[in-house]
N, C-alpha and C positions, 0 to 999 in steps of 0.2 A: 504494500500500500504506500503510495507516494504522498508525502505531506507537502502541501503547497503553502509556503510561508507568505506572510504579509510582507510589505516593504520593510517595516521596522524589524520584523523577525529575521528577515534575510540579512539586514545590516548588522544585527546583533550576532548572528551566526558567523558572518564574515569577520567581524571584529574579534570574536572568540578564536577563530582559526588563525588570524594574524597574531594574536597573543600567543597561541600555542607554537606557531612557527618561529616567532621571535624568541620565545623561551628556549626552544630546542637549539636554535643557533647560538644564543648567548651561552647556554650551559655547556655546549659542545666545544666552545673555544676557551682553552685554559686562560687566555689573557683577558677575556671578557667576564668569565664566570664570577670572579670576586666582586665585580661591579654589577651583578645581575639586577639588584634592586633599582639602580640608576637606569639601566637600559630597559627594564620592564615597567617602570612607573607609568609612562605615557600609554603603552598598549593596554595596561590594566585599567587605567582611567577611561580610555576609549571604550573598552569592552563593558565596564561597569555602567557607563552612561547609556550605551546602546541597549544593554539588557534592561535597564530601567525604562527607557523610552518604549521598548517593545513589550513591556509587562512580563518579562521573562525572569526577573529576579526571583530566586527561590524555586524555579521550575527547571532544574537541571536536566531532567529526562527529556523534556520538550526541546531544550536548547541542543542537546546532544543529537537528537533525531534530526533537527534542522541542519546542524553542522555536517552530519553524515550524509544527508541528502545533497548538500553542496559539493561534497567530495565525489559523490557518485554521478552527479549531473555534469555534463560538459558545460563550459562557459557559454553564455548566449552568443550565438553567431559562430561557435567553434564547429569545425567539420566533424 
C-alpha cells in the first residue's frame, strides 16, 4: 500500500532523510565526528520544524513510512 504524503509531510520526510544522510557523513569522517553537534545542529532544527509544520511530531511510525516511500519512489521526472 502506497502512502501519498501531503506537501508538508513530504518536506518533513525529506528533511529527516537529509538529517540522516548528514549524520552518516559526519560520523563516518574521523575529522568531523568530534564536531558532530556543530554540523548536525542546522539539519536537526530543519527536521524539527518540518515535523512540527506537518503535524508529525511524536508520530515516528508515520514519518518512517513516508521516508521509506521517498526512498522507494524515483524522483519526479526521473527515468
